[in-house]
C-alpha positions in Angstrom: 6.0 27.7 3.2 7.6 27.3 6.7 9.4 24.1 7.6 6.8 23.4 10.3 3.9 23.6 7.8 5.8 21.3 5.5 6.1 18.8 8.3 2.4 18.9 9.1 1.7 18.2 5.4 3.9 15.1 5.5 1.5 13.5 8.0 -1.6 11.9 6.6 -4.2 11.6 9.3 -6.8 8.8 9.6 -9.7 11.0 8.7 -7.9 12.5 5.7 -7.0 9.1 4.4 -10.4 7.5 5.0 -12.4 10.4 3.5 -10.2 10.8 0.3 -11.2 9.9 -3.1 -9.1 6.8 -3.1 -11.8 4.6 -1.7 -14.2 5.4 -4.6 -11.7 5.5 -7.3 -10.9 3.1 -10.2 -8.0 1.4 -8.5 -10.2 0.5 -5.4 -13.0 -0.8 -7.7 -10.6 -2.9 -9.7 -9.0 -4.3 -6.6 -12.4 -5.4 -5.1 -13.6 -7.1 -8.3 -12.0 -10.5 -7.6 -12.9 -10.9 -3.9 -16.4 -9.4 -4.5 -17.1 -11.7 -7.4 -16.1 -14.6 -5.3 -18.5 -13.7 -2.5 -21.3 -13.2 -5.2 -20.8 -16.6 -6.6 -20.6 -18.2 -3.0 -23.8 -16.4 -2.1 -25.7 -17.6 -5.1 -24.4 -21.3 -4.8 -25.1 -21.4 -1.1 -28.9 -21.8 -2.1 -30.4 -23.4 -5.1 -29.7 -21.1 -8.1 -30.0 -23.0 -11.4 -28.6 -20.7 -14.1 -24.9 -20.0 -14.2 -25.7 -17.2 -16.7 -27.8 -15.4 -14.0 -24.9 -15.8 -11.5 -22.7 -14.0 -14.0 -25.4 -11.4 -14.5 -25.5 -10.8 -10.8 -21.8 -10.2 -10.7 -22.0 -7.8 -13.6 -24.9 -5.9 -12.3 -23.4 -5.5 -8.8 -20.1 -4.3 -10.4 -21.8 -1.9 -12.6 -23.9 -0.5 -9.7 -20.7 0.2 -7.7 -19.2 1.8 -10.6 -22.2 4.1 -11.4 -22.3 5.5 -7.8 -18.7 5.4 -6.8 -17.1 6.8 -10.0 -18.8 10.3 -10.0 -18.2 10.5 -6.2 -14.5 9.9 -6.8 -14.3 12.4 -9.5 -16.1 15.1 -7.4 -13.7 14.5 -4.5 -10.7 14.6 -6.7 -11.8 17.9 -8.4 -12.7 19.7 -5.2 -10.1 18.2 -2.9 -12.7 17.6 -0.3 -12.4 15.0 2.6 -15.6 13.3 3.6 -16.4 12.8 7.3 -15.8 9.2 8.5 -19.5 8.8 9.3 -20.4 9.8 5.6 -17.8 7.5 4.3 -19.4 4.5 6.3 -22.9 5.6 5.3 -22.0 5.8 1.6 -20.4 2.3 1.4 -23.2 0.8 3.5 -25.5 2.3 0.9 -23.6 1.0 -1.9 -23.5 -2.4 -0.3 -27.2 -2.3 0.1 -27.6 -1.6 -3.6 -25.6 -4.7 -4.3 -27.9 -6.7 -2.2 -30.9 -5.4 -4.1 -29.2 -6.1 -7.4 -28.4 -9.8 -6.3 -32.0 -10.2 -5.2 -33.3 -9.0 -8.5 -31.1 -11.5 -10.3 -32.5 -14.3 -8.0 -36.0 -13.2 -8.9 -35.3 -13.6 -12.6 -34.2 -17.1 -11.8 -37.3 -17.8 -9.9 -35.3 -18.2 -6.6 -36.0 -16.7 -3.3 -34.5 -13.1 -3.4 -34.0 -13.0 0.4 -33.5 -9.2 0.1 -33.1 -8.9 3.9 -30.1 -11.2 4.1 -28.5 -9.8 1.0 -28.9 -6.2 1.9 -27.5 -6.6 5.5 -24.6 -8.9 4.3 -23.4 -6.4 1.5 -24.0 -3.3 3.6 -21.9 -4.6 6.5 -19.3 -6.1 4.1 -18.8 -2.9 2.1 -18.8 -0.7 5.2 -16.1 -2.9 6.8 -13.8 -3.4 4.0 -14.0 -0.4 1.7 -13.1 2.3 4.2 -9.9 0.1 5.1 -9.1 -0.1 1.3 -9.5 3.7 1.1 -7.1 4.2 4.1 -4.5 1.7 2.6 -4.5 3.3 -0.9 -4.3 6.9 0.5 -1.4 5.9 2.7 0.5 4.1 -0.2 -0.1 7.1 -2.4 1.2 9.4 0.3 4.2 7.0 0.9 5.1 7.2 -2.8 5.2 10.9 -2.7 7.3 10.8 0.5 9.7 8.5 -1.1 10.1 10.7 -4.1 10.5 13.7 -1.9 13.1 11.9 0.1 15.1 10.9 -3.0 15.1 14.7 -4.1 16.2 15.7 -0.6 19.0 13.3 -0.4 20.3 14.4 -3.9 20.1 18.1 -2.8 22.0 17.2 0.4 24.6 15.5 -1.6 24.9 18.6 -4.0 25.0 20.8 -0.9 27.9 18.8 0.4 29.7 19.1 -2.9 29.2 22.8 -3.0 30.4 23.2 0.5 33.6 21.3 -0.3 34.2 23.6 -3.3 33.1 26.9 -1.8 36.5 28.3 -0.8 38.1 27.7 -4.1 35.1 28.9 -6.1 34.7 32.1 -4.3 38.4 33.0 -4.4 38.6 32.0 -8.1 35.5 33.9 -9.2 36.6 37.1 -7.3 40.1 37.0 -8.6 39.0 36.3 -12.1 36.4 39.2 -12.0 39.0 41.5 -10.7 41.4 40.5 -13.4 38.7 40.8 -16.1 37.3 44.2 -14.9 39.9 46.2 -13.0 43.1 45.2 -14.9 41.7 46.6 -18.4 40.6 49.7 -16.6 43.9 50.4 -15.0 45.8 49.8 -18.3 43.5 52.3 -20.0 43.9 54.8 -17.2 47.7 54.4 -17.2 47.9 55.0 -21.0 45.7 58.2 -20.8 47.8 59.5 -17.9 51.1 58.9 -19.6 49.6 60.8 -22.7 48.6 63.9 -20.7 51.1 63.9 -18.0 51.9 67.5 -18.5 48.2 68.7 -18.6 46.9 68.9 -15.0 43.5 70.0 -16.3 42.9 66.3 -17.4 43.8 64.9 -14.0 40.2 65.4 -12.7 38.7 63.1 -15.4 41.3 60.5 -14.7 41.1 60.7 -11.0 37.3 60.1 -11.4 38.0 57.1 -13.5 40.4 55.7 -10.9 37.7 56.2 -8.2 35.4 54.1 -10.3 38.0 51.4 -10.5 38.4 51.4 -6.7 34.6 51.1 -6.3 34.6 48.1 -8.7 37.2 46.3 -6.6 34.9 46.6 -3.5 31.8 45.7 -5.5 33.3 42.6 -6.9 34.7 41.3 -3.7 31.4 41.9 -1.8 28.9 40.6 -4.4 30.4 37.6 -6.0 29.7 34.1 -4.6 30.5 30.7 -5.3 29.2 29.1 -8.5 29.4 25.4 -8.0 28.1 24.5 -11.4 25.7 22.2 -9.9 21.9 22.5 -10.2 19.5 21.6 -7.5 16.9 18.9 -7.9 13.9 21.0 -9.1 12.5 19.0 -11.9 9.3 17.1 -10.9 9.8 13.3 -10.7 7.2 10.7 -11.1 6.1 9.2 -7.8 8.1 6.2 -6.5 6.9 2.8 -7.8 4.4 0.9 -5.8 6.7 -1.9 -5.2 8.9 0.6 -3.2 6.0 2.0 -1.4 5.1 -1.6 -0.2 8.5 -2.3 1.1 8.2 -1.5 4.8 8.3 -3.8 7.9 4.9 -5.4 8.6 4.9 -5.1 12.4 2.6 -7.1 14.8 1.9 -10.1 12.5 -0.3 -11.7 15.1 -2.5 -8.6 15.2 -3.1 -8.2 11.5 -3.4 -11.9 10.8 -6.0 -12.3 13.6 -7.8 -9.3 12.1 -7.8 -10.7 8.7 -9.0 -14.1 9.9 -11.9 -12.4 11.7 -12.9 -10.4 8.8 -12.8 -13.5 6.5 -14.8 -15.5 9.0 -17.5 -12.6 9.1 -17.6 -12.7 5.2 -17.6 -16.4 4.6 -19.3 -17.7 7.8 -22.8 -16.3 7.0 -22.7 -17.9 3.6 -21.7 -21.2 5.0 -24.5 -20.9 7.5 -26.9 -20.0 4.8 -26.1 -23.2 2.9 -27.6 -25.1 5.9 -24.3 -27.2 6.5 -23.6 -26.8 10.2 -20.6 -29.0 10.0 -19.1 -26.8 7.1 -19.0 -23.9 9.7 -16.7 -25.8 11.9 -14.5 -27.0 9.1 -14.3 -23.5 7.8 -13.2 -22.2 11.3 -10.4 -24.9 11.3 -9.3 -23.8 7.8 -9.2 -20.2 8.7 -7.3 -20.9 11.9 -4.8 -23.0 10.0 -4.2 -20.4 7.4 -3.8 -17.7 10.2 -1.1 -19.7 12.1 0.8 -20.3 8.7 0.6 -16.6 7.9 2.0 -15.6 11.2 4.8 -18.1 10.9 5.6 -17.1 7.4 5.6 -13.4 8.3 8.0 -13.9 11.1 10.4 -15.8 8.9 10.2 -13.8 5.7 10.2 -10.5 7.7 13.6 -10.9 9.1 15.1 -11.4 5.6 13.2 -8.6 3.9 13.7 -5.7 6.3 16.6 -4.3 4.2 14.8 -4.6 0.9 14.0 -1.3 -0.9 11.1 -2.8 -2.9 8.7 -5.7 -2.9 9.2 -8.3 -5.6 6.3 -10.6 -6.9 8.3 -13.8 -5.7 8.4 -12.2 -2.2 4.6 -12.8 -2.0 4.8 -16.5 -2.8 5.3 -17.5 0.9 2.1 -15.6 1.9 0.1 -17.2 -0.9 1.2 -20.6 0.2 0.3 -19.9 3.8 -3.1 -18.6 2.8 -3.7 -21.9 0.9 -3.0 -24.0 3.8 -6.5 -23.7 5.0 -7.9 -25.0 1.7 -5.9 -28.1 2.1 -7.5 -28.6 5.6 -10.9 -27.8 4.1 -10.4 -30.2 1.2 -9.6 -33.0 3.7 -13.0 -32.7 5.3 -14.9 -33.1 2.0 -14.4 -36.8 1.2 -14.6 -38.3 -2.2 -17.7 -36.3 -3.5 -17.7 -32.8 -2.3 -20.5 -30.5 -3.0 -20.2 -27.4 -5.2 -20.3 -24.8 -2.3 -17.4 -26.4 -0.3 -15.4 -26.7 -3.6 -15.8 -23.0 -4.3 -14.8 -22.2 -0.7 -11.5 -23.9 -1.4 -10.8 -21.2 -4.0 -12.5 -18.4 -2.3 -10.8 -18.8 1.0 -7.2 -18.1 0.0 -8.4 -15.3 -2.3 -10.3 -13.4 0.4 -7.8 -14.1 3.1 -4.9 -12.7 1.0 -7.0 -9.6 0.3 -7.8 -9.2 4.0 -4.2 -9.8 5.0 -2.9 -7.2 2.5 -5.4 -4.6 3.7 -5.0 -5.1 7.4 -1.2 -5.5 7.5 -0.8 -2.4 5.5 -3.5 -0.6 7.7 -1.5 -1.5 10.8 1.9 -0.6 9.6 1.6 2.1 7.0 0.8 5.0 9.3 3.8 4.4 11.5 6.0 3.5 8.5 5.0 6.8 6.8 5.6 8.7 10.2 9.1 7.3 10.3 9.8 8.1 6.6 8.6 11.8 7.3 10.9 12.0 10.3 13.8 10.8 8.1 12.9 13.4 5.4 12.9 16.1 8.2 16.4 15.1 9.3 17.8 15.1 5.8 16.2 18.6 5.0 17.5 19.9 8.3 21.0 18.6 7.5 20.9 20.2 4.0 19.8 23.6 5.6 22.7 23.4 8.1 25.1 22.5 5.3 23.8 25.5 3.3 24.1 27.8 6.3 27.7 26.7 6.8 28.4 27.3 3.2 27.0 30.7 3.2 29.0 31.5 6.4 32.2 30.2 4.7 31.6 32.5 1.6 31.2 35.4 3.9 34.4 34.6 5.7 36.3 34.2 2.5 34.8 37.5 1.2 35.8 39.3 4.3 39.3 38.0 4.0 39.5 39.1 0.4 38.2 42.5 1.3 40.8 42.9 3.9 43.6 41.6 1.6 42.5 43.9 -1.4 41.8 47.1 0.6 45.4 48.1 1.2 47.5 46.8 -1.7 44.9 47.4 -4.5 41.8 49.5 -3.5 43.8 51.8 -1.2 46.4 52.7 -3.9 43.7 53.4 -6.4 41.8 55.6 -4.0 45.1 57.4 -3.0 45.9 58.0 -6.6 42.4 59.3 -7.4 42.6 61.8 -4.6 46.1 62.8 -5.6 45.1 63.6 -9.1 41.9 65.4 -8.0 43.8 67.6 -5.4 46.4 68.5 -7.9 43.9 69.3 -10.6 42.1 71.7 -8.1 45.4 73.8 -7.8 44.8 75.0 -11.3 47.4 77.3 -12.8 49.3 77.6 -9.5 50.5 74.0 -10.0 54.2 74.1 -11.1 55.3 71.7 -14.0 57.7 70.0 -11.7 54.9 69.0 -9.3 52.7 68.0 -12.1 55.4 65.7 -13.4 56.0 64.4 -10.0 52.4 63.6 -9.3 52.0 61.9 -12.7 55.1 59.8 -12.2 54.0 58.8 -8.7 50.6 57.8 -9.8 52.0 55.8 -12.7 54.3 54.0 -10.3 51.5 53.1 -7.9 49.4 51.9 -10.8 52.3 49.6 -11.8 52.3 48.3 -8.2 48.5 47.7 -8.5 49.0 45.7 -11.7 51.8 43.7 -10.0 49.5 42.9 -7.0 46.6 41.8 -9.2 49.0 39.5 -11.1 50.4 38.1 -7.9 46.8 37.6 -6.6 45.8 35.7 -9.7 48.9 33.4 -9.5 48.4 32.6 -5.9 44.7 31.8 -6.5 45.7 29.0 -8.8 47.4 27.2 -5.9 45.0 25.6 -3.3 45.5 26.6 0.3 47.9 29.4 -0.6 47.7 32.8 1.2 46.7 35.3 -1.5 48.6 38.5 -0.6 49.9 40.0 2.5 48.1 43.1 3.7 50.2 46.2 3.2 49.7 49.8 4.1 49.0 52.3 1.3 52.1 54.1 0.2 51.0 57.7 0.8 53.9 59.3 -0.9 51.7 60.0 -4.0 49.9 62.6 -1.7 53.1 64.1 -0.4 54.8 67.1 -1.9 
């Protein structure tokens, strides 16, 4: 996969996040149980509803209905990898919300109360269509962020290994080449020297020995050209588990006034109709004052705590305490309006207000900031991988440079002598019976002397390679006397 294609996959668009399986999955359903149950209880208590058992039945029936519809849909989307269009997501959740309204109305009928299907269906259809797509977007972005964090950790480790390899390249290439020459060429030359000394007076055996010297010369060239550095360091290839959710949540919540206002508006749209349905007009104004108080407290808390948490790499449970206290400020205001003998509905609002407000703040603050935070993280990942590629390219170039240097150094003193000796033996063997014993002895002696020089050069090369930053051997012209008469 090309680098540009990888970069495109690191950006999760609005439609891909909204239409993913996350909004219908188990995590989304579990997260919505507390606020949804609070709304169901408030809805049933806002009008005469005598049986607490039927209120519980309404909660369970609506939860089961959501699970029966959303769970198979989530499984289908996960298996197929499909992304639903935005309009279909909104329609699906509006339909599920309408089903909740019918389930609540049915529970009211069992109690002998007014089912008020119209209000219930519209309320839950709008509530589900508003909040559940936001939850789907948030969960998808957080899952994507966890994968980005894991990939970034792998990339940073790969970069560190690449830097270590780059620092060790020169020594590694030189050591491996010299060691391979010593292990491969030195035994071959010893064998050739022994055989030549044994048949020094028989020129008919020189062709075979010359061919063996040619092979040794080729081995020198092959070893220098093919061996590379072996850092002894593996790359990060094993699959890691995605980064923890606490790490994914650790990003700066930008524009607190925007997301706090959005959360307050959403909570007002959820709780306001229920307060109006109770018939207590004053309670609407009290609820507005409570929501406003909590919103101001949340903005102030975010500004203060945000400055101290920008450098954190994960979110801790105690970091959420200031937000919870700020969301509860509205409940204190609402309690102050109730007097000595409050009714059941306002009392339940005291609990439901911070619960629903925290849920809304979490959703909208992450919705506002997660896309930008993930884009910044993807850009950082691109920079780390670009640096690693540049480091690898420099390492490869350094290997090539060192290999070229070794080729130049070994060509004259070692490879050149071996090639010259091979040709000398082959040429003399071609003379056949016309070769004089004196010339045969001279050629054999000259080749043996040059092989001794090659052994000395290899030993010098190995000793010099043990000392860092030492010039290996000085290039020397091949002594051609072995070919002369």
